[in-house]
C-alpha positions as CSV (number, residue, x, y, z in Angstrom):
1,M,-144.1,69.6,8.5
2,A,-142.5,67.6,11.2
3,G,-144.2,67.6,14.5
4,S,-147.3,69.5,13.2
5,H,-150.8,68.6,14.0
6,R,-152.5,69.4,10.7
7,R,-156.0,68.1,10.1
8,R,-156.7,66.4,6.7
9,R,-160.3,66.9,5.4
10,A,-162.1,63.5,4.9
11,G,-164.6,62.7,2.2
12,S,-165.0,63.4,-1.5
13,G,-164.7,66.7,-3.2
14,A,-167.8,65.7,-5.3
15,S,-170.2,66.4,-2.4
16,T,-172.6,69.2,-3.2
17,R,-173.4,69.8,0.5
18,A,-171.7,72.9,2.0
19,T,-170.1,72.3,5.4
20,R,-169.9,75.1,7.9
21,T,-167.2,74.8,10.5
22,R,-166.8,76.8,13.8
23,I,-163.3,76.8,15.4
24,A,-162.4,77.7,18.9
25,V,-159.3,77.3,21.1
26,V,-159.8,76.8,24.8
27,V,-156.6,76.9,26.7
28,G,-155.7,76.5,30.3
29,V,-153.7,73.5,31.4
30,G,-154.5,72.1,27.9
31,A,-156.0,73.1,24.5
32,A,-158.8,71.8,22.4
33,V,-160.6,72.5,19.2
34,V,-164.4,72.3,19.9
35,G,-167.6,72.5,17.9
36,A,-170.3,75.1,17.6
37,A,-170.9,75.1,21.3
38,G,-167.2,75.8,22.1
39,F,-166.0,78.6,24.4
40,G,-165.0,81.9,23.0
41,A,-165.4,80.8,19.4
42,Y,-165.4,82.8,16.3
43,S,-167.2,81.5,13.2
44,L,-165.6,80.9,9.9
45,L,-167.8,79.9,7.0
46,E,-166.1,77.8,4.4
47,D,-167.6,75.9,1.4
48,D,-166.1,72.6,0.4
49,E,-167.2,73.2,-3.1
50,T,-165.3,76.5,-3.3
51,E,-162.1,75.1,-1.7
52,G,-162.1,71.7,-3.5
53,A,-160.7,68.5,-2.3
54,G,-157.3,69.3,-3.8
55,N,-156.9,72.4,-1.7
56,T,-156.1,70.5,1.6
57,L,-153.9,71.4,4.6
58,S,-151.9,68.1,4.3
59,A,-148.6,67.8,2.6
60,P,-149.2,67.0,-1.0
61,A,-148.6,63.5,-2.4
62,S,-145.3,63.1,-4.1
63,S,-147.0,63.1,-7.5
64,D,-149.0,66.3,-6.7
65,P,-147.4,69.7,-7.3
66,V,-146.2,71.6,-4.2
67,K,-148.8,74.1,-3.1
68,T,-147.8,77.7,-3.5
69,G,-149.2,81.1,-2.8
70,P,-150.3,82.6,0.5
71,P,-152.5,80.5,2.8
72,G,-156.2,81.0,2.6
73,P,-158.4,82.1,5.5
74,K,-159.3,78.5,6.5
75,E,-155.7,77.4,6.4
76,A,-154.6,80.4,8.5
77,A,-157.4,79.7,11.0
78,E,-156.5,76.0,11.4
79,A,-152.8,76.6,11.6
80,A,-153.3,79.3,14.2
81,A,-155.7,77.1,16.2
82,D,-153.3,74.2,16.3
83,F,-150.4,76.4,17.3
84,L,-152.3,78.3,20.0
85,A,-153.7,75.0,21.4
86,A,-150.2,73.5,21.7
87,W,-148.8,76.7,23.2
88,A,-151.6,77.0,25.8
89,G,-151.2,73.3,26.7
90,D,-147.5,73.8,27.5
91,S,-146.6,71.6,24.5
92,T,-143.8,73.9,23.6
93,Q,-141.9,71.4,21.5
94,T,-145.1,70.8,19.4
95,A,-145.9,74.5,19.1
96,A,-142.4,75.4,18.1
97,G,-142.5,72.7,15.5
98,M,-145.4,74.5,13.9
99,T,-143.3,77.6,13.2
100,D,-140.7,78.5,10.6
101,D,-138.0,78.9,13.2
102,R,-138.3,76.1,15.7
103,K,-135.2,77.0,17.7
104,A,-136.2,80.6,18.4
105,A,-139.8,79.6,19.0
106,L,-138.8,76.9,21.5
107,A,-136.6,79.4,23.4
108,G,-139.3,82.0,23.5
109,L,-142.2,79.8,24.5
110,T,-140.1,78.1,27.2
111,S,-139.0,81.5,28.6
112,Y,-142.7,82.5,28.6
113,R,-143.4,79.9,31.3
114,K,-140.0,79.8,33.0
115,D,-138.9,83.5,33.1
116,A,-142.3,85.3,32.9
117,G,-143.9,82.9,35.4
118,V,-147.0,82.2,33.3
119,E,-148.6,79.1,34.9
120,Q,-151.9,79.2,33.1
121,V,-152.9,80.7,29.8
122,K,-156.0,80.8,27.6
123,L,-155.5,81.8,24.0
124,T,-158.6,82.7,21.9
125,P,-158.1,83.3,18.1
126,G,-160.0,86.0,16.3
127,R,-161.1,86.1,12.7
128,P,-158.1,85.9,10.2
129,Q,-157.3,89.1,8.4
130,G,-155.6,87.7,5.3
131,T,-152.7,85.7,6.7
132,K,-152.7,87.5,10.0
133,V,-154.6,86.0,12.9
134,P,-155.2,88.1,16.0
135,F,-155.8,86.4,19.3
136,S,-156.5,87.3,22.9
137,V,-154.4,86.2,25.9
138,D,-155.8,85.5,29.4
139,A,-153.0,84.4,31.6
140,V,-152.2,83.9,35.3
141,V,-148.8,85.0,36.4
142,T,-147.2,83.7,39.6
143,F,-144.1,84.9,41.4
144,E,-143.5,83.3,44.8
145,D,-146.7,84.0,46.8
146,T,-147.9,86.7,44.4
147,V,-150.5,85.7,41.8
148,K,-152.2,88.0,39.3
149,P,-154.3,87.6,36.1
150,W,-152.9,89.2,32.9
151,A,-154.9,89.9,29.8
152,Y,-153.6,91.4,26.5
153,N,-154.0,91.0,22.7
154,S,-151.4,89.8,20.2
155,A,-151.3,88.4,16.7
156,L,-149.5,85.9,14.5
157,E,-148.9,85.5,10.8
158,V,-149.3,82.3,8.9
159,V,-147.0,81.6,5.9
160,R,-146.4,78.7,3.5
161,D,-143.2,76.8,3.4
162,E,-141.9,77.2,-0.2
163,K,-140.3,73.7,-0.2
164,T,-143.2,71.6,1.2
165,G,-146.2,73.8,0.7
166,E,-147.0,73.3,4.4
167,V,-148.7,76.2,6.3
168,E,-146.8,77.3,9.4
169,V,-146.6,80.2,11.8
170,A,-144.0,82.9,11.0
171,W,-142.1,83.1,14.3
172,D,-141.5,86.5,15.8
173,P,-141.1,87.5,19.5
174,S,-144.1,89.7,19.2
175,V,-146.3,86.6,18.9
176,I,-145.7,86.1,22.7
177,H,-146.3,89.8,23.4
178,P,-146.6,92.8,21.0
179,K,-144.0,94.7,23.0
180,L,-141.3,92.1,22.5
181,A,-138.6,92.8,19.9
182,E,-135.8,90.6,18.6
183,G,-133.6,89.2,21.3
184,E,-135.9,90.3,24.1
185,R,-137.8,88.2,26.6
186,L,-140.3,88.6,29.4
187,R,-139.2,88.5,33.0
188,T,-141.2,88.5,36.2
189,G,-139.8,89.4,39.6
190,S,-138.3,92.3,41.5
191,T,-136.1,94.5,39.4
192,E,-135.0,96.7,42.3
193,A,-134.2,96.4,46.0
194,P,-137.0,97.3,48.5
195,P,-137.3,101.1,48.7
196,I,-136.2,102.9,51.8
197,R,-137.0,106.2,53.4
198,A,-133.6,107.4,54.7
199,V,-133.8,109.7,57.7
200,D,-131.1,111.6,59.5
201,R,-130.0,111.1,63.1
202,N,-133.0,113.2,64.3
203,G,-135.6,111.5,62.1
204,V,-135.6,114.2,59.3
205,K,-136.2,112.7,55.9
206,L,-133.2,112.9,53.6
207,D,-134.9,113.9,50.4
208,P,-132.6,113.3,47.4
209,E,-134.2,116.3,45.6
210,K,-133.1,118.6,48.4
211,Y,-129.8,116.8,49.0
212,P,-128.7,115.7,45.5
213,S,-125.3,114.5,46.7
214,L,-127.1,111.7,48.6
215,V,-128.6,110.1,45.5
216,P,-125.8,107.5,45.2
217,V,-125.6,107.1,49.0
218,I,-129.4,106.4,49.3
219,A,-129.3,104.0,46.3
220,D,-126.5,102.1,48.0
221,L,-128.3,102.0,51.3
222,R,-131.4,100.7,49.5
223,E,-129.5,97.8,48.0
224,R,-127.9,96.9,51.3
225,Y,-130.7,97.5,53.8
226,G,-134.0,97.8,51.9
227,A,-135.3,94.5,53.3
228,K,-133.7,94.9,56.7
229,A,-135.4,98.3,57.1
230,G,-138.8,96.8,56.6
231,G,-139.2,97.4,52.9
232,K,-140.5,95.0,50.3
233,A,-139.7,95.0,46.6
234,G,-142.5,95.3,44.1
235,V,-143.1,92.5,41.6
236,K,-143.7,93.1,37.9
237,V,-143.5,91.7,34.4
238,W,-141.2,93.5,32.2
239,T,-139.4,93.3,28.9
240,E,-135.7,92.4,29.3
241,P,-133.7,94.0,26.6
242,A,-131.4,92.1,24.3
243,K,-127.9,92.1,25.8
244,R,-126.5,94.3,23.0
245,D,-129.2,96.9,23.5
246,E,-128.7,96.9,27.2
247,D,-124.9,97.3,26.8
248,R,-125.6,100.3,24.5
249,R,-128.0,101.8,26.9
250,K,-125.5,101.6,29.8
251,K,-122.8,103.2,27.6
252,G,-125.2,106.0,26.7
253,E,-125.1,105.1,23.0
254,K,-128.0,106.2,20.8
255,D,-130.0,103.9,18.6
256,D,-132.3,104.4,15.7
257,D,-135.1,103.4,18.1
258,D,-134.5,105.5,21.2
259,K,-136.4,102.9,23.3
260,A,-134.1,100.1,22.3
261,G,-132.5,98.5,25.3
262,T,-134.9,100.1,27.7
263,P,-136.9,97.7,30.0
264,E,-140.7,98.3,29.9
265,T,-143.1,97.3,32.6
266,L,-146.0,95.3,31.3
267,L,-147.8,94.2,34.4
268,E,-147.5,95.2,38.1
269,L,-148.2,92.2,40.4
270,S,-147.6,94.1,43.6
271,R,-146.5,97.5,44.7
272,P,-143.3,98.0,46.7
273,K,-143.4,98.7,50.4
274,T,-141.0,101.4,51.7
275,G,-138.9,100.8,54.8
276,T,-137.3,103.4,57.0
277,L,-133.6,103.6,57.7
278,K,-132.1,105.9,60.3
279,T,-128.6,107.1,59.4
280,T,-125.9,109.1,61.3
281,L,-126.2,112.0,58.8
282,D,-127.4,115.4,60.0
283,A,-129.8,117.3,57.7
284,D,-128.5,120.7,58.8
285,V,-124.8,119.8,58.2
286,Q,-125.7,118.1,54.9
287,E,-127.5,121.3,53.8
288,T,-124.4,123.4,54.6
289,A,-122.1,120.9,52.8
290,E,-124.3,120.9,49.7
291,A,-124.2,124.7,49.5
292,A,-120.4,124.7,50.0
293,V,-119.6,122.3,47.2
294,A,-122.0,123.9,44.9
295,R,-119.6,126.8,44.7
296,Q,-116.8,124.7,43.1
297,G,-117.2,122.4,40.2
298,G,-116.0,118.9,41.0
299,A,-115.8,119.6,44.7
300,A,-116.3,116.9,47.3
301,L,-116.6,117.1,51.1
302,V,-117.2,114.9,54.1
303,A,-117.9,115.9,57.7
304,L,-117.8,113.5,60.8
305,R,-117.6,113.4,64.5
306,P,-114.1,112.6,65.9
307,S,-115.5,111.2,69.2
308,T,-117.6,108.5,67.5
309,G,-116.8,108.3,63.8
310,E,-120.4,109.2,62.8
311,V,-120.6,110.7,59.3
312,L,-122.7,113.8,59.4
313,A,-122.5,115.0,55.7
314,V,-121.4,113.7,52.3
315,A,-121.4,116.2,49.5
316,N,-120.3,116.1,45.8
317,Q,-120.4,118.5,42.9
318,T,-118.9,116.1,40.4
319,G,-121.6,116.3,37.8
320,N,-121.1,112.7,36.7
321,G,-122.8,111.0,39.6
322,F,-119.5,109.6,41.0
323,N,-119.2,109.7,44.7
324,T,-115.8,111.2,45.0
325,A,-116.4,112.1,48.7
326,L,-116.6,108.4,49.7
327,Q,-115.1,106.5,46.8
328,G,-112.4,108.8,45.3
329,T,-108.9,107.4,44.9
330,L,-106.8,110.6,44.7
331,P,-103.3,111.7,45.9
332,P,-104.1,114.0,48.9
333,G,-101.0,116.1,48.7
334,S,-99.7,117.8,51.8
335,T,-102.7,116.9,53.9
336,M,-100.9,113.6,54.2
337,K,-98.3,115.3,56.3
338,V,-100.6,115.0,59.3
339,V,-99.9,111.2,59.1
340,S,-96.2,111.7,58.2
341,A,-95.7,114.1,61.0
342,S,-97.2,111.8,63.6
343,M,-94.9,109.0,62.4
344,L,-91.8,111.2,62.6
345,M,-92.7,112.3,66.1
346,D,-93.7,108.8,67.2
347,K,-90.3,107.6,66.0
348,G,-88.4,110.4,67.7
349,L,-87.3,111.9,64.4
350,A,-89.1,115.2,64.9
351,A,-90.7,117.4,67.5
352,P,-92.4,120.8,67.2
353,D,-89.7,122.9,68.8
354,R,-86.7,120.8,67.5
355,A,-84.6,122.1,64.7
356,H,-85.5,120.6,61.4
357,P,-84.1,121.2,57.9
358,C,-86.2,122.9,55.2
359,P,-83.8,123.4,52.3
360,R,-84.9,124.6,48.9
361,Y,-83.4,121.5,47.3
362,K,-83.1,118.0,48.5
363,A,-81.8,115.0,46.5
364,Y,-83.1,111.5,47.2
365,G,-83.5,108.3,45.2
366,G,-81.8,109.8,42.2
367,W,-84.2,112.8,42.1
368,E,-83.8,116.4,43.2
369,F,-86.7,117.8,45.0
370,E,-87.3,121.6,45.2
371,N,-89.7,123.9,47.0
372,V,-91.0,125.7,43.9
373,G,-93.7,128.2,43.0
374,D,-95.5,129.6,46.0
375,D,-93.4,127.1,48.1
376,S,-90.1,128.4,46.8
377,F,-88.6,129.0,50.2
378,T,-85.9,127.9,52.6
379,I,-86.3,128.0,56.4
380,E,-82.8,128.6,57.7
381,G,-82.3,127.2,61.2
382,G,-86.0,126.5,61.5
383,T,-88.0,124.1,63.6
384,F,-90.3,121.2,62.7
385,A,-93.3,123.3,63.6
386,Q,-92.2,126.0,61.2
387,S,-91.7,123.5,58.4
388,F,-95.2,121.9,59.1
389,T,-97.1,125.1,59.2
390,A,-95.4,126.4,56.1
391,S,-95.9,123.0,54.4
392,C,-92.2,122.6,53.5
393,N,-91.9,119.5,51.2
394,T,-88.2,119.1,51.6
395,A,-88.5,119.0,55.3
396,F,-90.3,115.6,54.9
397,I,-88.3,114.4,51.9
398,S,-85.1,114.8,53.9
399,M,-86.5,112.3,56.4
400,A,-86.9,109.5,53.8
401,E,-83.3,108.3,54.3
402,K,-84.0,107.6,57.9
403,L,-87.1,105.5,57.4
404,E,-87.9,102.0,56.5
405,N,-90.0,101.4,53.4
406,D,-93.0,100.3,55.4
407,D,-92.9,102.9,58.1
408,L,-95.5,105.2,56.7
409,T,-97.7,102.3,55.6
410,N,-97.7,100.9,59.2
411,Q,-98.5,104.3,60.7
412,A,-101.3,105.0,58.3
413,R,-102.9,101.5,58.9
414,D,-102.1,100.8,62.6
415,V,-102.7,104.3,64.0
416,F,-105.1,106.0,61.5
417,G,-107.0,102.9,60.3
418,I,-106.3,103.5,56.6
419,G,-107.1,100.5,54.5
420,L,-108.6,98.4,57.3
421,N,-111.8,97.6,55.3
422,W,-114.2,100.0,57.0
423,Q,-117.7,98.8,57.5
424,T,-119.4,102.2,57.0
425,G,-122.7,100.9,55.8
426,V,-122.2,102.1,52.3
427,R,-119.6,101.5,49.6
428,T,-116.4,103.4,50.4
429,F,-112.7,103.5,49.5
430,D,-110.8,103.4,52.8
431,G,-107.5,104.8,51.6
432,S,-104.3,103.2,50.4
433,V,-100.7,103.8,51.5
434,P,-98.7,101.0,49.9
435,V,-95.2,100.0,50.8
436,Q,-92.8,101.8,48.4
437,S,-89.1,102.3,48.0
438,G,-86.8,105.0,46.8
439,V,-88.3,108.1,45.3
440,E,-91.8,106.8,45.5
441,M,-91.5,106.3,49.3
442,A,-90.2,109.8,49.6
443,L,-93.1,111.2,47.6
444,S,-95.6,109.3,49.7
445,L,-94.5,111.4,52.7
446,I,-96.0,114.4,51.0
447,G,-99.1,112.7,49.8
448,Q,-97.9,111.8,46.3
449,G,-96.5,108.6,44.9
450,G,-98.9,105.7,45.5
451,V,-100.9,107.3,48.3
452,R,-104.6,107.4,47.5
453,M,-107.3,109.1,49.6
454,N,-110.6,110.9,49.5
455,P,-112.5,113.4,51.7
456,L,-113.8,110.6,53.9
457,T,-110.4,109.2,54.7
458,M,-108.8,112.7,55.1
459,A,-111.7,113.8,57.4
460,S,-110.9,110.7,59.4
461,V,-107.3,111.6,59.6
462,S,-108.2,115.0,61.2
463,A,-110.7,113.2,63.5
464,T,-108.0,110.8,64.6
465,A,-105.6,113.7,65.3
466,K,-108.3,115.5,67.3
467,A,-109.4,112.4,69.3
468,G,-106.0,110.8,69.6
469,V,-107.5,107.5,68.6
470,F,-109.0,106.1,65.4
471,K,-112.8,105.8,65.3
472,Q,-114.0,104.0,62.2
473,P,-116.4,106.3,60.2
474,Y,-119.9,105.0,59.6
475,L,-123.3,106.1,58.2
476,V,-125.4,103.3,59.5
477,P,-125.4,102.6,63.2
478,Q,-123.6,99.3,64.1
479,E,-126.5,98.1,66.2
480,F,-128.8,98.0,63.1
481,D,-127.1,95.0,61.6
482,G,-124.3,94.0,64.0
483,R,-121.5,94.4,61.6
484,Q,-117.9,94.5,62.9
485,F,-116.2,97.9,62.9
486,A,-112.5,98.2,62.0
487,T,-110.2,99.1,64.9
488,A,-106.7,100.3,64.7
489,P,-104.2,98.1,66.6
490,K,-102.2,101.1,67.9
491,T,-102.7,104.7,69.1
492,M,-100.3,107.6,68.9
493,K,-98.2,108.3,71.9
494,P,-100.0,110.8,74.1
495,S,-97.2,113.3,73.6
496,T,-97.4,112.8,69.8
497,A,-101.2,113.4,69.8
498,E,-100.8,116.6,71.8
499,S,-98.0,117.8,69.5
500,L,-99.9,117.0,66.4
501,R,-102.9,119.0,67.5
502,A,-100.5,121.9,68.3
503,L,-99.0,121.8,64.8
504,M,-102.4,121.7,63.1
505,E,-103.7,124.5,65.3
506,E,-100.7,126.7,64.6
507,T,-101.2,126.0,60.9
508,A,-104.8,127.3,61.2
509,T,-103.7,130.5,63.0
510,S,-100.4,131.4,61.3
511,G,-99.7,128.9,58.6
512,T,-101.0,127.9,55.2
513,A,-104.5,127.5,56.5
514,A,-104.7,130.8,58.3
515,A,-106.6,132.7,55.6
516,A,-109.3,130.1,55.3
517,M,-109.7,129.7,59.1
518,S,-109.4,133.4,60.0
519,G,-111.6,134.3,62.9
520,L,-112.4,130.8,64.0
521,T,-111.2,129.5,67.3
522,G,-110.3,126.0,68.4
523,V,-109.4,124.9,64.9
524,G,-106.7,122.6,63.7
525,A,-106.0,122.3,59.9
526,K,-103.7,121.3,57.1
527,T,-103.6,122.3,53.5
528,G,-102.7,120.3,50.5
529,S,-102.0,120.7,46.7
530,A,-101.7,117.4,44.8
531,E,-100.1,117.1,41.4
532,M,-102.1,115.1,38.9
533,G,-100.8,114.0,35.5
534,G,-102.4,115.8,32.6
535,Q,-103.7,118.7,34.6
536,E,-102.7,122.3,34.4
537,E,-103.3,123.0,38.0
538,T,-103.0,121.0,41.2
539,D,-106.0,119.4,43.1
540,A,-106.8,121.5,46.1
541,W,-107.1,119.7,49.5
542,F,-108.0,120.8,53.0
543,T,-108.7,118.9,56.2
544,A,-109.5,120.4,59.6
545,Y,-111.3,119.9,62.9
546,R,-113.2,122.2,65.3
547,G,-114.7,121.0,68.5
548,D,-116.3,117.6,67.9
549,L,-116.4,118.1,64.1
550,A,-113.9,117.2,61.4
551,A,-114.2,117.8,57.7
552,A,-112.1,117.5,54.6
553,A,-112.7,118.7,51.0
554,T,-111.0,118.5,47.6
555,V,-111.5,120.5,44.4
556,P,-109.9,119.2,41.2
557,N,-107.5,121.0,38.9
558,I,-107.8,124.4,40.5
559,G,-104.8,125.3,42.7
560,H,-103.8,125.7,46.3
561,G,-105.8,123.9,49.0
562,G,-106.0,126.8,51.4
563,E,-107.5,129.1,48.7
564,F,-110.0,126.8,47.1
565,A,-110.8,123.8,49.4
566,G,-110.4,125.7,52.7
567,P,-113.4,127.9,52.3
568,L,-115.7,124.9,51.8
569,V,-114.5,123.3,55.0
570,R,-114.7,126.6,56.8
571,D,-118.4,126.9,56.0
572,V,-119.1,123.6,57.7
573,L,-116.9,124.1,60.7
574,E,-118.1,127.7,61.3
575,A,-121.8,126.7,61.1
576,H,-121.6,123.4,63.1
577,G,-118.3,123.1,64.9
578,G,-117.2,124.5,68.2
């Protein structure tokens, strides 16, 4: 066949002298077939008289019939020897040309050198077993400055081309390595980032088994800071799954072979080195937060320091591995009224002791809003403080007609830092309060419409209310990598900050947060219940501060924030606030 290096037997078939032939393949930078003194040889006894001159390995003459039937032992041995010699000598074009699938063989043999990093290889054939020829592999694998020998056994099968009668290697990925399947290839390198040992602010190890909520957080920290923390990735040779199998594995789909699409390590060149990364987390606060969210399915909670922005705890009970606490994109309901209230007071449209409407109904933007359910009330002649502590929706909707479409957006961004691309050290969603108009703008005042938050951003809202200034939350100290923190361009007016704390503290003592915060002192809080399409119940929200500690929590599809999210926040503030 084209490109093959077949050997034609010389001499006459009439000779009565039996010829014994010993074949060996010695491969490194090249390949050779040597005589009886050759390296690593196996012996194969053949008799010219039994094979006959007509039973040659060359293509038959045009007048001769095409040879049929399976290859004999000597044909298998010679075909295997030629193929292995070409492969070992890095003559991939030649080796591929000796197979029944040149294109696939060329791709596989090229990848063996390029992707698996095999720089030297010695291939030694064994005794043919019918048309199957086993062989041993002694290779040297190199990746950057790491070099390691690699020995394993494989096999190939020799077949006859039906059209030409030529003997050729039946190509299959398992020729390269017995673990390789269709569509797979060998890869050498680092499959993961350098490992880290994450510790809390006091040097306590943050064990993912003890703190399961931190599994995605530590994985993110490893990707970002593994090398900077002094870690070094391990190097290995592995089987890279076919793309279709990898896609199925990622989707969780089953296959007839439950190992399909699963990478398998074949050789470890070097073991990984673990680095140490100090975070702002507090193991004691984290433990309390983990226990709190464990009581409510789907709950998420974040705790942080208002004075610095240091995140002390991140807890999730989502069950699907998603980090709702840091990456959730949910409407926060009436907890957003902390931001809305500060805006109204900054603009002079409200003050705690000033009269403020809280009707049962309020029409705006072609919609009629109503305080319904547990909020089915009207405050006749009431003040803004009464409306805030009772979480009166219409008290805020009634202000929409006095606002510009971007007023709330500006307040959230410029004062509370929402959406300023926080550099926390891990992947986070930093909130979104888009510019809206009409009914959507009105809804955003009560944390609905297009407003999207999570426990991290709402804990930050309470922290900003407590401190009077936005401090960007973070889990990795700024000095570790010198990244630039987000800063809010404005602060609340001092009178607004003081009034906002008074409103939140009154809510915690005599408003919708009173039951959850009962018995605690120095607490400011706000409840929320957010409507979500397709849910029977509202999402529960709660945000609060106590001393130099702020926390926020959400529980999906369950009901009122004060009843279901409030107790989770209380656990953290009671144990560590004050």
